[in-house]
C-alpha positions in Angstrom: -68.9 386.7 40.4 -71.8 388.9 39.1 -70.1 392.0 40.7 -66.7 391.3 39.0 -68.5 390.8 35.6 -70.4 394.1 36.3 -67.0 395.7 37.0 -65.6 394.2 33.9 -68.4 395.5 31.8 -68.3 398.9 33.2 -64.5 399.1 32.4 -64.9 397.8 28.9 -67.7 400.5 28.0 -65.8 403.2 29.7 -62.7 402.4 27.7 -64.9 402.1 24.5 -66.5 405.6 25.0 -62.8 407.2 25.1 -62.6 406.1 21.4 -65.8 407.8 20.3 -67.0 410.4 22.7 -63.8 412.4 23.4 -62.1 412.4 19.9 -63.1 416.0 19.1 -62.2 417.7 22.6 -59.4 415.3 23.0 -57.5 416.5 19.7 -57.9 420.3 20.7 -54.5 420.5 22.4 -53.1 420.4 18.9 -54.0 423.8 18.1 -55.7 425.7 20.8 -52.9 427.3 22.8 -51.1 428.1 19.5 -54.2 430.0 18.2 -54.8 431.8 21.6 -51.2 433.2 21.5 -51.0 434.1 17.9 -54.7 434.5 16.6 -55.6 437.9 18.3 -54.0 441.2 17.3 -52.8 443.1 20.3 -51.8 440.1 22.6 -48.3 439.1 22.6 -46.7 436.1 24.5 -45.9 437.2 27.9 -46.2 435.4 31.2 -49.2 437.3 32.1 -50.9 436.5 28.8 -49.9 432.8 28.9 -51.1 432.4 32.5 -54.3 434.3 31.6 -55.1 431.7 28.8 -54.0 428.8 30.6 -56.3 429.9 33.5 -59.4 430.5 31.1 -58.8 427.3 29.4 -58.8 425.5 32.8 -61.9 427.0 34.1 -63.8 426.6 30.9 -63.0 422.9 30.8 -64.3 422.8 34.4 -67.4 424.9 34.2 -68.6 423.8 30.8 -67.7 420.3 30.5 -67.3 419.1 34.1 -70.4 421.1 35.5 -72.8 422.1 32.7 -72.7 419.0 30.5 -71.5 416.2 32.9 -73.3 417.4 36.0 -76.6 419.0 34.5 -77.2 418.4 30.9 -76.6 414.7 30.8 -79.5 414.3 33.4 -81.9 415.3 30.5 -82.3 412.0 28.8 -85.0 410.3 26.6 -84.9 406.6 27.8 -81.1 407.1 27.9 -80.8 409.0 24.7 -79.4 412.5 24.4 -78.5 415.2 21.8 -80.0 418.7 21.0 -83.2 417.3 19.3 -83.8 415.1 22.4 -83.5 418.1 24.7 -85.9 420.0 22.5 -88.4 417.3 22.5 -88.1 417.0 26.3 -88.4 420.9 26.7 -91.9 421.0 24.8 -93.5 418.2 26.7 -95.1 420.2 29.6 -94.8 423.6 28.0 -97.6 426.0 27.1 -98.6 425.4 23.5 -97.8 429.1 22.6 -94.1 428.6 23.3 -93.9 425.2 21.5 -92.9 426.6 18.1 -90.3 428.9 19.4 -88.6 426.2 21.5 -88.8 423.9 18.4 -87.4 426.3 16.2 -84.3 426.8 18.8 -83.9 423.0 18.8 -83.8 422.9 14.9 -81.1 425.6 14.9 -79.1 423.7 17.4 -79.3 420.6 15.3 -78.8 422.5 12.0 -75.5 424.0 13.5 -74.1 420.5 14.3 -73.8 420.0 10.6 -71.7 423.1 10.3 -69.5 421.7 13.0 -69.3 418.4 11.2 -67.7 420.1 8.3 -65.0 422.2 10.2 -64.1 419.6 12.8 -62.6 416.9 10.4 -60.8 419.6 8.4 -59.1 421.3 11.2 -58.3 418.2 13.2 -56.6 416.3 10.3 -54.8 419.5 8.9 -53.3 420.3 12.4 -52.0 416.8 12.9 -50.4 416.6 9.4 -48.9 420.1 10.0 -46.4 418.4 12.2 -44.5 417.5 9.1 -43.3 421.2 9.2 -41.7 420.5 12.5 -39.9 417.3 11.4 -38.8 419.1 8.0 -39.8 422.5 6.7 -39.6 421.5 3.2 -42.4 419.0 3.7 -44.9 421.7 4.1 -46.2 421.3 0.3 -47.2 417.8 1.2 -49.7 418.9 4.1 -52.9 419.7 2.0 -52.4 416.5 -0.3 -51.8 414.1 2.6 -54.9 415.7 4.6 -57.3 415.2 1.4 -55.9 411.6 1.1 -56.3 410.6 4.7 -60.1 412.3 4.8 -60.7 410.6 1.4 -59.9 407.2 2.9 -62.0 408.1 5.9 -65.0 408.7 4.1 -64.5 406.0 1.7 -64.5 403.3 4.4 -67.7 404.5 5.9 -69.8 402.1 3.6 -68.0 399.3 5.4 -69.5 400.4 8.9 -67.5 401.5 12.0 -67.7 398.1 13.7 -64.2 396.8 12.8 -62.6 400.1 12.6 -64.1 400.8 16.1 -62.2 398.2 17.6 -58.9 400.1 17.3 -60.5 403.3 18.4 -60.4 403.0 22.1 -56.8 401.7 22.3 -55.5 404.3 20.1 -57.3 407.1 22.0 -56.4 405.7 25.3 -52.8 405.6 24.2 -53.4 409.4 22.9 -54.5 410.7 26.3 -51.8 408.8 28.1 -49.2 410.1 25.8 -50.5 413.9 25.8 -50.6 413.5 29.7 -47.1 412.3 29.9 -45.8 415.1 27.6 -47.7 417.5 29.7 -46.2 416.3 32.9 -42.8 416.2 31.6 -43.0 420.0 30.5 -44.6 421.0 33.9 -41.8 419.2 35.9 -39.4 421.4 33.9 -41.0 424.6 34.8 -43.7 424.1 37.6 -44.2 427.7 38.2 -46.8 427.3 35.4 -49.2 425.7 37.8 -49.8 429.2 39.3 -52.1 429.5 36.2 -54.7 427.4 38.1 -55.5 430.3 40.0 -58.6 432.3 38.7 -56.9 435.7 39.4 -54.9 435.1 36.2 -58.1 434.9 34.2 -59.4 437.9 35.9 -56.1 439.8 35.5 -56.1 438.8 31.8 -59.5 440.8 31.2 -58.2 443.8 33.5 -54.9 444.1 31.4 -56.2 443.4 27.8 -59.8 445.1 28.3 -61.7 445.0 24.9 -59.1 442.7 23.3 -59.4 440.1 25.7 -63.1 439.7 25.0 -62.3 438.9 21.3 -59.7 436.5 22.6 -62.5 434.3 24.1 -63.2 433.3 20.3 -59.8 431.4 20.3 -60.1 430.1 24.0 -63.5 428.3 23.1 -61.5 425.9 21.0 -60.6 424.0 24.1 -64.3 423.1 24.7 -65.3 422.2 21.3 -66.7 418.6 21.3 -68.5 419.2 24.7 -71.8 418.6 23.0 -70.7 415.2 22.0 -70.8 414.0 25.4 -74.6 414.5 25.6 -75.1 413.4 22.0 -73.5 410.0 22.3 -74.9 409.3 25.9 -77.3 406.8 24.2 -74.5 404.6 23.1 -72.7 404.4 26.3 -74.7 405.5 29.4 -73.8 408.4 31.6 -71.7 406.8 34.2 -68.9 405.4 31.7 -68.6 409.0 30.1 -68.3 410.7 33.6 -65.8 408.1 34.7 -63.7 408.5 31.7 -63.8 412.3 31.8 -62.6 412.6 35.4 -60.2 409.8 35.5 -58.4 410.2 32.1 -59.6 412.6 29.7 -60.0 415.8 31.7 -56.6 415.4 33.8 -54.7 414.5 30.4 -56.1 417.6 28.8 -55.1 420.0 31.6 -51.8 418.5 32.0 -50.9 419.0 28.1 -52.2 422.5 28.1 -50.0 423.3 31.1 -47.1 421.3 29.8 -47.2 423.4 26.6 -47.3 426.6 28.8 -44.3 425.4 30.6 -42.4 425.1 27.5 -43.4 428.5 26.1 -42.2 430.2 29.5 -38.7 428.9 28.7 -38.8 428.9 25.0 -41.1 431.4 23.5 -40.2 430.6 19.9 -41.8 427.2 20.4 -45.2 429.1 19.7 -45.0 428.0 16.1 -46.1 424.4 17.2 -46.0 424.1 21.0 -47.8 420.7 20.9 -45.3 419.0 18.7 -42.3 420.8 20.2 -43.2 419.6 23.7 -42.1 416.2 22.5 -38.3 415.0 22.2 -36.9 415.0 18.8 -36.8 411.1 18.6 -40.6 411.1 19.4 -41.8 413.4 16.6 -42.5 410.9 14.0 -44.4 408.4 16.2 -46.4 411.3 17.7 -47.2 412.6 14.3 -48.6 409.2 13.4 -50.4 408.9 16.7 -51.8 412.5 16.3 -53.1 411.7 12.7 -54.9 408.6 14.0 -56.4 410.4 16.9 -57.7 413.1 14.5 -59.1 410.5 12.2 -60.9 409.1 15.0 -62.2 412.6 16.0 -63.5 413.1 12.6 -65.2 409.6 12.5 -67.0 410.5 15.8 -68.4 413.7 14.2 -69.4 411.9 11.2 -71.1 409.3 13.0 -72.7 411.9 15.1 -74.0 413.6 11.7 -75.4 410.2 10.6 -77.2 409.8 14.0 -78.6 413.3 14.0 -79.8 412.9 10.3 -81.6 409.5 11.3 -83.3 411.1 14.1 -84.5 414.1 12.1 -85.9 411.8 9.3 -87.8 409.7 11.8 -89.1 412.9 13.6 -90.3 414.1 10.3 -87.7 417.0 9.9 -86.0 415.6 7.0 -87.2 413.5 3.8 -86.9 409.6 4.1 -83.4 408.7 2.9 -81.4 405.5 2.4 -80.1 404.4 5.9 -77.7 401.4 6.0 -77.4 399.6 9.2 -73.8 398.3 9.4 -74.1 396.4 12.6 -76.5 393.7 13.7 -75.8 394.4 17.3 -75.5 398.1 17.6 -78.3 400.2 16.3 -76.2 403.3 16.4 -73.6 402.1 13.7 -75.4 403.3 10.5 -74.2 404.7 7.1 -76.3 407.2 5.1 -74.5 407.5 1.5 -75.8 410.9 0.4 -74.9 412.6 3.6 -71.5 410.8 3.6 -70.7 412.2 0.3 -72.2 415.7 0.7 -70.1 416.0 3.9 -67.0 414.8 2.2 -67.1 417.6 -0.6 -68.0 420.0 2.0 -64.9 419.2 4.0 -62.7 419.1 0.8 -63.9 422.6 -0.1 -63.1 423.8 3.4 -59.5 422.3 3.2 -58.9 423.9 -0.1 -60.3 427.2 0.7 -58.6 427.9 4.1 -55.3 425.6 3.6 -54.2 425.9 7.1 -55.6 425.1 10.5 -54.9 428.5 11.8 -57.4 429.8 9.0 -59.8 427.2 9.9 -59.7 428.2 13.5 -61.1 431.6 12.4 -64.0 429.7 11.0 -64.6 427.6 14.1 -66.7 428.6 17.1 -69.8 430.4 15.9 -71.9 427.4 15.5 -70.4 425.6 18.5 -71.1 428.3 21.0 -74.5 428.9 19.4 -75.3 425.3 20.2 -74.3 425.9 23.8 -76.3 428.9 24.1 -79.4 426.9 22.8 -78.5 424.0 25.1 -78.4 426.4 28.2 -82.0 427.6 27.2 -83.5 424.3 26.8 -82.0 422.7 29.9 -83.4 425.7 31.9 -86.8 424.8 30.8 -86.4 421.2 31.4 -85.2 421.9 35.0 -88.3 423.7 35.7 -91.2 421.9 33.6 -89.8 418.3 33.7 -87.8 418.1 36.9 -90.1 420.1 39.0 -87.4 422.6 40.1 -88.7 426.0 41.5 -88.8 428.6 38.9 -86.2 430.7 40.4 -83.7 428.0 40.9 -84.0 426.8 37.2 -83.8 430.6 36.0 -80.8 431.2 38.2 -78.9 428.0 36.8 -79.8 429.1 33.2 -78.5 432.5 33.9 -75.3 431.2 35.3 -74.8 429.0 32.1 -75.7 431.9 29.7 -73.1 434.1 31.6 -70.5 431.9 30.3 -72.1 430.9 26.9 -73.1 434.2 25.7 -70.0 436.1 25.8 -68.4 433.0 24.2 -70.8 433.2 21.3 -70.7 437.1 21.0 -66.8 437.0 21.0 -67.1 434.4 18.0 -69.5 436.4 16.1 -66.5 438.6 15.0 -65.3 435.7 13.1 -68.2 435.7 10.6 -66.5 437.6 7.7 -63.2 435.8 8.2 -64.5 432.4 7.7 -67.1 431.8 10.2 -69.6 432.3 7.6 -68.9 428.8 6.1 -70.5 426.6 9.0 -73.1 429.3 9.5 -74.3 429.0 5.8 -74.2 425.4 6.1 -76.3 425.2 9.3 -78.8 427.7 7.8 -79.2 425.7 4.6 -80.0 422.5 6.6 -82.3 424.6 8.9 -84.2 425.7 5.7 -84.6 422.2 4.4 -85.7 421.0 7.7 -88.4 423.8 8.1 -89.6 423.5 4.5 -90.0 419.8 4.8 -91.8 419.9 8.2 -94.1 422.8 7.3 -94.9 421.6 3.6 -95.4 418.0 4.7 -97.9 419.3 7.5 -99.6 421.5 4.9 -100.0 418.3 2.5 -101.4 416.3 5.5 -104.1 419.0 6.2 -105.2 419.1 2.4 -105.6 415.2 2.4 -108.8 414.1 3.7 -108.5 413.3 7.4 -112.2 412.8 8.1 -113.3 410.0 10.4 -117.1 410.4 9.0 -115.9 410.2 5.3 -113.9 407.1 6.0 -116.5 405.4 8.1 -119.2 406.3 5.0 -116.9 404.7 2.6 -116.4 401.5 4.5 -120.1 401.2 5.2 -120.9 401.8 1.5 -118.2 399.1 0.5 -119.8 396.6 3.0 -123.2 397.2 1.8 -122.6 397.3 -1.8 -119.2 395.7 -2.5 -117.4 395.5 -6.0 -116.0 392.0 -7.0 -114.2 390.4 -4.1 -110.9 388.7 -4.7 -108.9 386.5 -2.3 -106.1 387.8 -0.1 -105.3 390.8 2.1 -104.6 394.1 1.0 -102.7 396.4 3.2 -103.4 400.1 2.3 -100.6 402.4 3.4 -102.1 405.6 5.0 -100.4 408.7 6.5 -103.0 409.2 9.0 -105.5 407.1 10.7 -108.5 408.9 9.6 -107.2 409.4 6.0 -109.2 408.3 3.2 -106.3 406.7 1.2 -106.3 407.8 -2.5 -104.8 404.7 -3.7 -107.8 402.6 -2.3 -110.0 404.9 -4.3 -107.9 404.6 -7.5 -108.0 400.8 -7.1 -111.8 400.8 -6.9 -112.0 403.2 -9.8 -109.7 401.6 -12.2 -109.6 397.7 -11.1 -113.1 397.7 -9.7 -112.1 395.0 -7.1 -111.8 394.7 -3.4 -109.8 392.2 -1.5 -111.6 389.9 1.1 -109.5 391.5 3.7 -108.3 395.2 3.8 -105.9 396.7 6.5 -105.4 400.3 6.7 -101.8 400.6 7.9 -100.2 403.8 9.4 -96.7 403.7 10.6 -96.2 406.4 13.5 -93.1 407.6 15.0 -93.4 408.3 18.7 -91.2 410.7 20.5 -89.0 408.1 22.4 -85.9 406.2 21.1 -87.6 402.6 21.4 -91.3 401.3 21.6 -91.7 398.2 23.5 -93.0 395.4 21.4 -96.0 395.0 23.8 -97.2 398.5 22.2 -95.8 397.9 18.7 -99.3 397.5 17.0 -102.7 398.6 17.9 -105.5 396.8 15.9 -109.1 398.0 15.4 -111.8 396.2 13.5 -113.8 398.9 11.6 -116.1 396.3 9.7 -116.2 392.7 8.9 -113.6 393.0 6.3 -111.8 396.3 7.3 -109.2 396.7 10.1 -107.1 399.6 11.1 -103.5 399.0 12.3 -101.2 401.6 13.7 -97.6 400.4 14.0 -95.6 402.5 16.5 -91.9 402.8 16.3 -89.2 404.9 18.4 -87.0 407.4 16.3 -84.0 404.9 16.8 -85.8 402.1 15.3 -86.4 401.0 11.6 -89.9 400.1 10.5 -90.4 396.8 8.9 -93.7 395.4 7.5 -92.6 391.8 8.0 -92.4 392.5 11.9 -95.6 394.3 11.8 -97.4 391.4 10.1 -95.9 389.0 12.7 -97.0 391.3 15.4 -100.5 391.5 13.9 -100.6 387.7 13.8 -99.8 387.5 17.7 -102.7 389.7 18.4 -105.2 387.6 16.2 -105.0 389.2 12.7 -103.0 386.5 11.0 -101.9 387.2 7.4 -99.0 385.8 5.5 -96.5 387.7 3.1 -97.5 385.3 0.3 -101.1 386.3 0.2 -100.9 390.1 1.1 -100.6 392.9 -1.5 -99.3 396.3 -0.4 -101.1 399.3 -2.0 -99.5 402.6 -2.0 -99.8 406.0 -3.7 -96.9 407.2 -6.1 -97.9 410.8 -5.8 -97.2 413.6 -8.0 -97.2 417.0 -6.1 -98.1 420.0 -7.8 -98.4 423.6 -6.2 -102.0 424.6 -5.5 -103.2 428.1 -4.7 -101.4 431.0 -5.9 -98.5 432.0 -3.3 -96.2 435.0 -2.8 -92.8 434.2 -4.4 -91.2 432.9 -1.0 -93.8 430.6 -0.3 -93.7 429.3 -4.0 -90.0 428.9 -3.6 -90.6 426.8 -0.6 -93.0 424.7 -2.4 -90.6 424.0 -5.2 -88.0 422.8 -2.8 -90.3 420.7 -1.3 -91.0 419.1 -4.7 -87.4 418.4 -5.2 -87.1 417.0 -1.8 -90.1 414.5 -2.5 -88.8 413.4 -5.8 -85.5 412.5 -4.4 -86.5 410.9 -0.9 -86.6 407.3 -0.4 -89.5 405.7 -1.8 -92.0 403.9 0.7 -91.3 400.3 -0.2 -87.6 400.7 0.5 -88.2 402.8 3.7 -90.6 400.3 5.3 -88.7 397.2 3.7 -91.6 395.9 1.7 -90.7 393.0 -0.7 -90.9 394.7 -4.4 -92.8 391.8 -5.6 -95.9 392.5 -3.0 -96.1 396.2 -3.9 -98.7 397.9 -6.2 -98.3 401.5 -6.8 -101.0 403.8 -8.2 -100.2 407.3 -9.3 -102.1 410.3 -8.0 -101.8 414.0 -8.5 -101.9 415.8 -5.1 -102.3 419.7 -4.7 -100.8 421.3 -1.8 
């Protein structure tokens, strides 16, 4: 009975992961082969070029997705969690300190590039689906952009309701999508089976020999077939490795290959179908249902990317790379279902700008690829380090594996660089902007913490002095929030200076984020008594958890430090940050950016879920 239940559970999770993980790569057949054969000057539609592109697409899917991500990268997990920032944190664990800043910088670049991908993917996916209107009736082309904007507006608007209810239809729709494109592909192949010759890697090699330099730049279009591969790793924490692997090898991978080859078979007999081989592969009666299904599939693909951006943002906030912001948990059961209002609407307006600027999926294809392949290169570098430093592989074995991966990724990245001035600048600018914000917040915040008094002796001397000659004592517990465990909290000094009182019990509370997704409740709080009336409490949380002072007080009670919310006051500093020593113009600009981020960040009472009527804030001017 248990065995049957486990099988059912695995099947359920496998089907569910199809609806979330494979949306991006699953909708690539809508435009990839068309762009390969029309997007590069110097390449015409011939049997040789068609077989060359099909062979490249097939072997990229096998080598990049099946081998690199499914077989190797997904082994690098942090308590089951994946993603580029997770890979970065794993890579620096056993690394020499002198290399840590470089590796962390590479990880942040990869994370920032994901935001650029998050703008292009919804735009190109939805546009390419709605462009099917042209096949049904050419005069409908003027409605493509308005319909696309309407669909995306609705998608971003419903984010505040959470993906829980919407997610229930994701899996069935995507399963139907993959079955449909697989069946369409098989029908095309059966009409022209000779297209299967393109499975032979000879045609990929022959393609390079025939087109020489032009073939290298054509890789910039072939890479469209593997965009979304990073999502397999990023969403690993939601579903686990096994369901993602089963879904790829049983349904997703075969359906994609069959559809690409079915489109190729169609083009062999009807070269004029190049205007939209995906939709023209279907019989006339199926065009409208296929258009509806394609639109739903691209909406789901966009939803997966938006959810991925939310998850990456939360991880960056908890790891200290972005300022605290309002994060709404839309599900009581799944911690991955979140909504971040400011990120949602900034992403929405960026997508609108992309659609209105580029107007056609073919134009957006020229903007796609740089950030995706850049992230692939960084992933190869980081996984090579993890293989040697974390898994204990011999240096030459890890180096060889890294070299093989880079042998594929670097040419793809280099080929996409030529797109920089034809649209590729957009996701790059978005990624570099996010990177600047991350680096500014992290470095200036560390600078600020260094300026604050992290002095164990000074803190100890203050406590001894207050115990020896205390001011007027008042009943109750004062929880003083401090950024570091040895910080002399300014808010405590201000309270003594202005109110001239001290609570009968003072808890110096520091909330720390550990480099793991979750912290076991046994290790949630660490309590140390510093004097008869002073305690230090360090509350530890993983980056996927939300700190909550009610839970912290409850855990303290279990450890013997009992205090109730009704008799506890929370003291925190409402800091005003001003620039300190004279700086060069670029450091001054960075400081100004930090001030803006600090003023607009989520206030501590909301961030830690502290009841407003228990909070006392005292202002302080802090130079940094």
